[in-house]
C-alpha positions, 0 to 999 in steps of 0.5 A: 219543110219536108218531114221524112218517114224516118224522123216520123218513125223515130218520133212515133217510137219516142218516150215523149210521144205518148205523154204528148198525145195525152197532153193534146188529148186533154187540150183539144176537147177542153177547147172544143167543149169550152167553145160548145159551152159558150155557144150553148150558154152553159159557160161561166165565161162570156167569151172564149177570150175570157176563158183564155185570160181567165176573166170573170170566173172563180178559177184562173183556168190558164194558170191551173191548166198550164200548172197541170201540164207542167206538173204532168210532164215532170212527173213523166220525166221522173218516171222515165228516169227511175222506171225502165221501159217494158221493152221494145214497143210494137207498132200495132199498125194493122195490115190485116183483119186479125191484126186489126181485131187484135188492135181493137182488143188492146184498146178496148181492154185497156179502156175497161182496165183503167175504168175498173182500176180507177173505180176502186181508187175513187170509191175508196177515196169517197168511202175512206175519210183518211184517204180522201184527206190524204189525196184531197180528192175534194179539190176535184169536187170544189166546182160543184155548180160551176163544173165545166170541161176545164175542171176535168184537170182540177186535182190536187197533186196526189189525186191527179198523180194517182190517175196518171199512174193508173193510166201508165200501168195500164198502158204498159201491158195488156191484160195477158202480159204482152207489151201494149203496141204504140198505136194502141197506147195512142188510141187509148189516150185520145179516147180516155182524155175525151171521155173524161172531158166530156163527162164534166161538160154541161155543154149538150154537144158534142154528145159522143160518149155520153150517148152510149156510156152511163158512167160518162153521161152521169159523171156530172151527177156525181159532182153536182150531187143532185138529190144526194147530200153524201158527197156523191155517194148515191151516184156513180163512182165509175167514170165510163161504164156502170157495171161495177156501180150496179154491184154496190149495195146502194140504190144509184139515183137515176140520171136526169138533165143536168144542163145549166143555163148561165145568164 
C-alpha cells in the first residue's frame, strides 16, 4: 500500500509523533543491548526468548516494560488535554548549511539542557531524604548487581514522570525562546533514549556514546556503587556529561571496567 507525501507530512506533524519516536527510541536499543548482553555473557537471561517471556530473572521484564509504555502514553494524553501547544512547529528539515547548523545547535543545546536539569533533580533525590522517599528513587536502584539495559525504564511512577516532564519542557522551546523544530525533537529523542539505555547496559558493545561521554560511561558505576556505600553519592549524578559533577565538593571515584560475566 502506497503512503503518499501528504499522509507522511500529517503524521510528521501529529501530536503523537514525538511520543511514538520516544517509545521506539527506548524499545529498539533495549532489544539491541539485550541481544548484545546475551552474546557477551553479561545477561541474567539464558536466551532472548527468556527475556521476551520474562523467564529466569528477578523481574518480569515484559510486564514492566509494557507497563512503562502504558503509563507513559496515559501521561502524554493527560498532558495534551490540559497543556496547550507552544504553537506551529517548524519542520527543521535543513536545505542549506546555515539551516543544518541551526538544527545541530537545536539538538545539542537540548541534550545539554536535559542533562543539566535532570542532574539537579537527580542530585537532590540522593541528597534529600524527603524527596528520595517521595519520588521513590531507590526503585530505580534496586537492580544493583544485575543492572542491565532493560532497567533504564525501571522507575517509580513519580520518578519516571519527573524525567518525562523535564524532557517535555526541554523539547518545547530552544534556550533562546524559539519553538523547537520537529526534526530537532525527533533527533533529540533518538539520541537521548539511546544514551540512557547504553549507560545502563553491561554489554561491551555497541560502544557508541560511552566512548566519548563520561556520564554515560560511568553511570553503571553510580548504580553499582563500587567502593561507595553512600547510595552512589561518590559517583556521577550527571547522566551524559561530567562538568557539573566536577563542581561538586566530593571526590568522584574514578572509572574502572564494570563488565559482568554471568555463568
